[in-house]
N, C-alpha and C positions, 0 to 999 in steps of 0.2 A: 616541363618541356622546357628546356632551356633554350631561346632565341635571342638572337641579335638585337640591337636597337632597333626598332620600327622606322625609324628615319635612316638607319644605314642600309645599304646593299648586302651586309653580310648575309651569308646562307644560315639559317637556323639549323639546330641539329634535330635531325630526322625523329621523324615520330618512332616513338616505342611503345608498341601495343603489347603488353604483359601475357596477354591472352585473347587471341585472333579467333579461337574456335567455337566459343560460345556466340560472337555476333554473328558467324557463318552459319552456324546452326540455326540461329533465330530467324535468320533472311533465308535460309531454305526452308523451315517450317512455313514462313509466311507465304512463299511462294508456291509450297504444294497446297496450302489452303486457296489461294487464289485461281491454281489449275481446276481445283474440285468446283469451285463456284463458277469459272467462267465454263466448264463444260455442263453445268447445270441450268445455267440463269440463261433463257430465251435472249435472243437477239432483239435489242431494242431498236426504235426506229431510227433514231440518229444515227447508230451503228450502221444501220444496214444504209443508209446514206453514204457515210463514208467509206463503206467497202466498195459501193458502187464507183467511187471515184478511184478506188484503187486498181480497176479496171481501165480506167484511162488516167494516167499520170501525166500531170501538167504541172507549171510552175504557180500555179495559182488558180481559184475556184470561187464561186459567187460568194459562198457564206465564209470561207476561211482561206489561208493559204495553206502550203501543200502536205505540211510533217504528218498529218493525221491520215492521208491518203497512204504513204510510204507504210505506216504501223498496220494497213489492213492488206497488205500484200498477201498474208496467208490465205484471204479467201479464193485467192488462184489454184491454191494446192488442191482444196476438197471444196468445192461449189457446194453451199448450202450446210457446211459445217460450221458450227459458231465457234467450237474449240480451235478450228484451224485458222477461223477468222481472226481469233482474238489471241493467237500468239504472239504477234507483235507488241500488244500493249503488256502482256504478263513478262515478255522479255525487256521491256522498257522500265516496269515496275520493278523488276529484279535488278537492274542496274542502277535505277534510282536509289535501292537501298543500300546498295554497294556505297556509291558515291556518298550518301548521307553518314555512312559508317565512319569513311575516311573524313569529311567535312568535319563530323562531331569530334571526332580525334582531333583534328588541326584547330578545333576552337579550346580545347584542354579536358576535354571528358576523358575519363580513362574507363578499361575494362573493368566491369564492377557493375554497381547498380546504376550509376547516373549513365555511362553509355547506353548500356542495356536497355533502360527505363526510356532513353530520348528515342532510339531506334522503335521500340513499341510504340510510343506515343505518335512519332511519325506514321506508322503504318496503322495504327488502329483507329484514327479518326476517320470519320465516315468519307471525307474525298480521298485520304490516303489509301483507303481500302478500294474506292472505286476506280480510282487512278491506275490501279494495276489489274484491274479486270475488264472493266469496259472500256473500248475505244473511243476516246473523244480529244479534242484539239489540246485538253487539259493534261492528257498521258504525255503528249509531248512536251509541255511545259514542265510537268513534275520531274521529267528527267533533266531538261537544259536547266531549269532555275537553280538546283541544288548544285550542278557543275559548274556553273557561272559563279556560285558563291564560294565553293572550295577554290577555284582558282584565285579569284580574288582575295580570298583569306591568305593564301600563298603569298600573292603579291604584297600585300600588307605586313607581312612578315619578314619581309626583305628581299624576296626573289621578285624582283618589278617587274622581270619580264614574263612573269606569268598572266600580266595582264592581256598579253597577247592571245593565250589560251582562253581567257575568260570573255575576250571579246569575241572569239568564233564560237565559244557555247552560248553567247548571248543572241549572236546574228541566227545560228541553229535553232534557239528558241523562238524567234521573231518568223521562223519560217513554220513554226508550230502555232503561234499565237501570237498576235499583236501585242497582247498585255506583257508580253516580256519586256518592253520598252521601260514598264515602271523601274526594272532593276537599275536604270541610269542615275535617277536620284539618291537611290541606297548607294551605290558603289561612291558617288561623289561625297556624300556625308562620311562614309567610313573612311574615305582618303584624308578629308580635312581633319578629322579627330583622330586616327592613327597613324597617317604616314604623310602630313601635309607637302613635306618634299619631293614627294613623288611628283607632283604638279607639275615640277620645275624639270622634270623628266618626260623624255620622249613616249616612256611605254604606256600610260593611260591612254594617249591619243592615238597612237598607232592600235591600240587593243579596240577604241571606239571605231578608226576605219576599217578594222577588220570586221566588226560586227557588221557594218554596211555593206561590205564587199560581201559576205555572205549573204546577207540580205536581198543584195541586188538584183538576182534573178527574179525575184516576186515583184520587185518597185517595177522592172523592164516589164513583166509579165501584165502589170497593172495599167502601164502608160500605154501599153497597146490593146488594153480591154476597159478604155473609159475610167481608169480608176475605181472598178467596179467593185472589189472587195473592201478596198479602204472605205470608198463613200459608203457602201452600205454598213461597214462597221461603225463608221463614225454616226451616221444615224440611229444605228440601233443601241449603242452604248451612252451617245449623249444627247438624244431627242435632237439632233440638227437637223435642219433641212437642207440635203445635199442635191436637191434636183432630181430630174430624172434619171434613170440609170439604162444605159444603153445595152440590152442583153447580148445584143450580137449575133442572135441565131440567123442562120441562113435559111432560105427556103420554108419559113414556117407555112403553114396553111393558108392561102390566100383570104380566107374566111376571116382570119383574124388581124391579119395584117402585121406591118412592124412591132415589134415587143418592146416597149420601155416602161420600166418599173418607178413608180413616183411614192416615195414613202410617204405612208398618212402623215398628215399634220398632227402634232402633239401638242394639246394644249399646255398651258404652263401650270405649274402644280401651284395652289395655296398651301398657306402656312400650315393648316391642319393636313393636307396631304404631305407635305413635305416631312412634317414630323412622323406620320404614320410610316412613310417609305423609310426613313432613317430607323426607326423602331424596329421594322421588321427586316431591316438590312442586320442591323444589330443582333437582332436574336438568332438570324440564321448561321450568322458567325459562331454565336455561342453553341448552338444545335451542332455544329461540324464534330462538336468532341464527344457527343453522346452522352453515354454514363460517368465517361471521363469528368465530367462537370463535379460531379459530386465530390470526390477526392480533392479536385484542384480547388474547389470553393472552402472545405475543409482545412485544405494547408494555408490559403490565406487568411481564414478567418481565426485559427488557432491564435493562442497567447504567444505574441512575438513572431508569429508565422511570416510576415513580411520583411520585419528586420532581420530574422535567420535566413530567409530566401535573398536579400540582398550582400549579405554576409557571403553566403555561399555563392554565389553568383560573381562576386569580386575575387573570391579564394579559388573557384575551380574553371573560371574561364580566363584566357588568355586575353591581357590588354587589348589586342590588336581585332580580336574577335568580338568584344564587347559592342563596338559601336554598330558593327555590321548586322549581328543578331538582334540588337534594339529597334534598327533602322527597317532589318527584312521584318520585324514584326509589326511596327506602330504606322510605318508609311503607307504599306498596300492598305490597310484598315482605314486610315485617315483619308488616302485619295479617295477610294470607292465610297467611305461614309459620305463625302462631299459632294460626289456625284449623285448618289441616293438622295439628295435635297432636290435635284432638279431633274431626274429622269429614274425610270425603274432599272434598277441593276439586279442582275444575276447573281445569286448567292456563290455559286463558285468563281465568279471573276477574282475575288479576293483570297481564295482559299490557298493561294502560294505564301500567305503569311505563316501557315503551319509550318513550314519548313525550318524557319528560325525561332518560331514559337515553342516548338516541341522540346530542344534542350532546355530551355528557360523553365517549362513546365515540369520538366523532370528533374530540375534542382528544387522546386517548389515543393515537390511529392516526393522527394528522399525520405521524409521520414514515415510517408505513407505509403512505399512502395508496394508492399502486400495489396492494400487496397486500389492501387493505382493497376497493378497487373490485372488484378479481379474485373475490375471496369473494363478494360483493354479487352479481355478474354469475352465478357459479356455483347462487348460492342461485335467483335467476331462473331458470337454465336446467332445475335441477332440478324446480322447479315446473312449468315448461312440459312438460317430458317426461313428468312424472306424469299432468299434465294430458289430454294426449295419449294416454297409456296409459289412462288411465282411459274415451276416448273409442273406443279403437281394439283394446284388449288386444294392444299394441305389446310389451310386455316379459315374459319369463318370471320374474316376482316371486314370492317365496313367497308363501304363504297369508297370514302375518302382514302383509305390506304390501299387501293389497288391499282395504282397508276400502273404499275409494269404489265399487270395482268391485261388493262385495258390498251397497252402498246403491243402488246405481243400475242394475246390469245388469239388463235384463228386462222393466223396468217398463212401457216405453213399449207393448211387444207384449202383456204381460198386461192392461194397461187396454185395448186394442183386443178382446182376448179377452172380457174382463167387460163390455164393452158389447154384446155379442151374447146375454147370458143374459135369458133373460125374468124381470120381477120384480126388486124392488129389491135392493141389495147392502149389505152391511156387511163391515166388517173387525175382524179381532180385536184391532188393536192400531193406534195413531194414524199411526205413519209409513205403513203401507200404503194407509190411506184418503187420505192427503196424497198420496202418489205417485200412485194410481189417477185422483184428482180433477184433479193438475196435467196429466196427459195426455188425459184425457176430463173436463172440467168438468162436461159434462152428464149425467154419470152420478151425481154427488150421494152419493157412497159417505160414509158416517158409521160412525163406531166402536160396535159394540154393547157396551153397558156392563156393566163388572162381571166381565169375562174377564180383561183387564190392566189395567195402571196407566191411570188414566182422562186426558183431556185436553180440550182446549176443545170436541171434538167431542162428548164427553158432556154437556155443557150444552145442546146442539140449538141453538147459536145461529149458527155459521156454516155448518152443514149441518141442513136439518130433521130430525127423527126420525120417522118415519113413524109414524102413529095406530094402535094394538093393531087397531081392526076392519078396515084396508087388510091390514094382515099376515097376518090371519087368513083372508084371501079370497085372497090372492096367495101367501103364504110368503115366504121369501126365502134369499139366497145368502149365505155367511160365506166370505170371502176370509182365510184363515188360515195360521200358521204349524204350529199343532197338529198331529201326525200323526194324532190320532183327533180326532173333531168333540168340540166343547164342549158340555157339558150344560147346555141352556138350559130352565128350566121352561115347561112347554106346548108345546115342540115337540119335534119330533126329526126326524133327520139321515135323507132318504129317498136320497140319493145323494152319491157323493166323485168328486172329481176330482182329479188330482195333476198338478202341473206343475214342469217343471226346464227352469232357463236354463244352458245351456252356454256356454262360450265360442266365438264366432264360428259358432253355429248357431240355427234357428229353435227355439223354444219347443216342448220335448217334452210332450204332454198325454197324458195316460194315465187311463180311467174305471177308478175304484176306488182304493185304496192302494195306492202302490207303493214301493219301496224303492231305495235309491241305484244298486241295481246296475242299474235298468230305465232309468236317466236318458239314456243315450246316450253318456255322458262319465265319465271317473274322477272328477272333482270337481266337481260343478253348482256355479256363483254361487249360486243361487236352489232353493228347495224350497217351493212353496207349495201349499196345498190349497184346492180350492171344495168347500164343503157346501151342498147344498141341505135347508132345513129345510120341515117344513110343520107346520101345528098338530096336537097329538095328538088332537083330535077327527077327523081326516082321515086316520088310520093306516089302511090297508087291515084 
């Protein structure tokens, strides 16, 4: 691909893709796979939570900015349908692949093994698979991150006005997840290395201004809400003490009083804990590749593997793309690796490095393309089989591998049971409220404040909190995990039901508190309790 001097504003020659059919066939095939998995895999607890947001759109929420709520808008089409709810995530995943195709072409990869292999690697890592199926804030990030990189690379190759669209993409990414801010240092490094003269022009600065303007609605929302989301994420991600967070709920039951959330104090990590945290973080980043790790290791450890990869990287990748790909791979890993030394880091925070790592890995794997494609296919197969198991309990997996089953089993039936109860229903934790509301939106279950970690429900915005006079008349039910009823000032528990969800069996419902031996199975997947509360004044 012939381009002008990176330091000039001459427009490079347009991309010449000799064969556009195979990339489109590949993207279509991956999308069909995602549709099938999305239809089979039960809704997860966090997804149900975000889908509840989609019914009350706003510029911000307790946990995250608003982008993920827009992805869940499909839940309004067919309430209780997992596939309808996931249509936004599937569409975003397909757009991400289309953008990656154009981005990798702009990097210099051409139709054939290098381009198609890079696309396969981007889609067949576990985060790549999940982002196109399950609705999370990372799904928004997986769309906006490559879009911003594509526009930045076009700017680095002489079309400096494209820093404006790179800024818009960055702002949209910030509306999805604050981690998008990490792309700023990557852009700065790439400009310094590939087009330093651009720093003397207005375009990068106007792009940064546009990013802030697009992000501004969430900033204003935070300013009106005690900087709620930003302070929560700062404490969550960096173990910072941000003080009490005012949830701003109106007319919470008088028995609980005004709610404020004080994040728990985090003890400083000692050296052994720091090293353990870092090792766990690095292991999770390697684990993202799944079975692709084996051909990758073979490619790097083969005779002259590293030397050949460096030579191919220099010959196949455009000079302006090299610093962007390297910084886009290394900086997120290094940044969150340093955070792991002071705080617990969730593995998915740095998964965005895979966007730039995929073409580099594709170059390493060129001599082992067949092995890489086989490993990618096996990754897809593992995800497919596990999703089928989550829906049908197909495999005898150990309990440690049953996270999805534990998150999803029995909730549809539980929601049906809760719908028969007289009076309003609360939950002691937000995932329970989210799952019940997903399957039965008319329930309007919300979280009783002060029992467990607060959520968007605690603000009374996505689901209204019943006024105290109404609760004094009707009482209420609490759907809870706790074996004994939580103490709630002004109320007392008058009735208890225990609910067990076992494999391949209807729910077991027992009046009163019951132990595991009454579940009707050896290891119930779920144990819930329903407590009926009445005001103390109505005590017999």
